[in-house]
C-alpha positions, 0 to 999 in steps of 0.5 A: 596673647593677652587673652591667652595669659590673662584669662585662659591660663587661670581657667586651666590652672583652676580646673587642674587644681579642682580635679587634683584637690577633689581626688585627694580629698576622697582619701579622707572623706566619703563620697557623700560628704565630698559631694555635698561639701563640693556643692558649696562652690555655688557660694564661690561662684556667686561671690566671684560673679558679683566681684567681676560684675557678671551678676547684679545683687538681688534678694533672690540670689542671696536667698538661693545661696542661703538655702544651699549654704544652710543645707550644706551646714546641716549635712556636715554638722556633727557628722561622724564621717567628717574629716577636717583635712578632707573638708578643707581640700574639698573647699579649696577645690570648690573655690577653684570651681568658682574662679574657673566658671566665672572667668569662663563665663566672662571669656565666652560671653564678652564680645571682645574676647570672641571665644564662644565655641566650646571646642575652642575653649577646650583646646585653649584651656587643656594645655594650661591644665598640665602646668600645676598638676605635673609638679604635684605628681612628681612631688607626691608620687615621684618616689614611688614611681619605677619601671616595675610599678608602672609596667607590672600587671597580672594577665595579658589582658590587663593593659588593654582593660586599663587602656579601655577604661582610661579612654572611656573615662576620658571620653566621658570627661570630654563630653561633660566639659564640652556640654558645660561650656555649651551651657555656659555660653547661653546661661551663667556659671550660677545656673550651670552649678545649681543644676549640676546639683542634679548630678550630685544628688545622683552621686549621693544616691549611688554612694548610698546604694553601692558604698552604703554611705550613711544618710541621716535625717539631718542629711536629708534635711540638708538635701531638701534645702539644697533642692529648695535653693535650686528651685528658687533659682529656676523660678527666678530665671524663668520669670526674668526671661519672660519679662525681658521680651515684654520690656523690649517690646514696650521700649520698641513701642515707645520709640515708634510712638516718639518717631510718629510724633516727631513726624 
């Protein structure tokens, strides 16, 4: 019960606020600006990971965060598409992302919590997502809701189309959340977020091609810096994993030598 209220409740509440604030921000900013600004969640994840002692400070971690932060700064600097309200909402959503994934990593990777199955995480977190979002829906959209507005549609096939699209979107969201938790069990929130930039790059390109969002030379430079930070992280993680088995083998070898000498 302590686990349910102390750790799983913040994950669900932050996930709900993350989604709600992100959708709200899209009323003020373009998809491109939203995508790049939301990438700042890596900075919040690094901060909360250090605070909860999930990561130890190292120079490469600071370099990765600096490259990504610089890229985001270049993207938003003197942008004609920038709206302060929208940017504030995106950054609040990014901070919720930081809390969500660091606490999720803490829950799934600590033996005493014993919630390592992604399906268990989804089942325990989802109920908490209703708590913060329902009051906001009633407050902002309640006066506009009525029987006529909810059930008004054009054509007999319209309700089935809406239901089909909602089911497809829900299925995709469920699969994405399941894969994110599965990845989180084996890596970290920082790795999950950094390689999630690939998804955001795809969103940027689609927004440029479909919505005709503007990508200037400054935007491109910011994009390159974000990629550089991501590559540094990938290289650092790979080097750490190749060194860990070697250190473990050396420790085992020294222990066996000590036992032989005692014998």
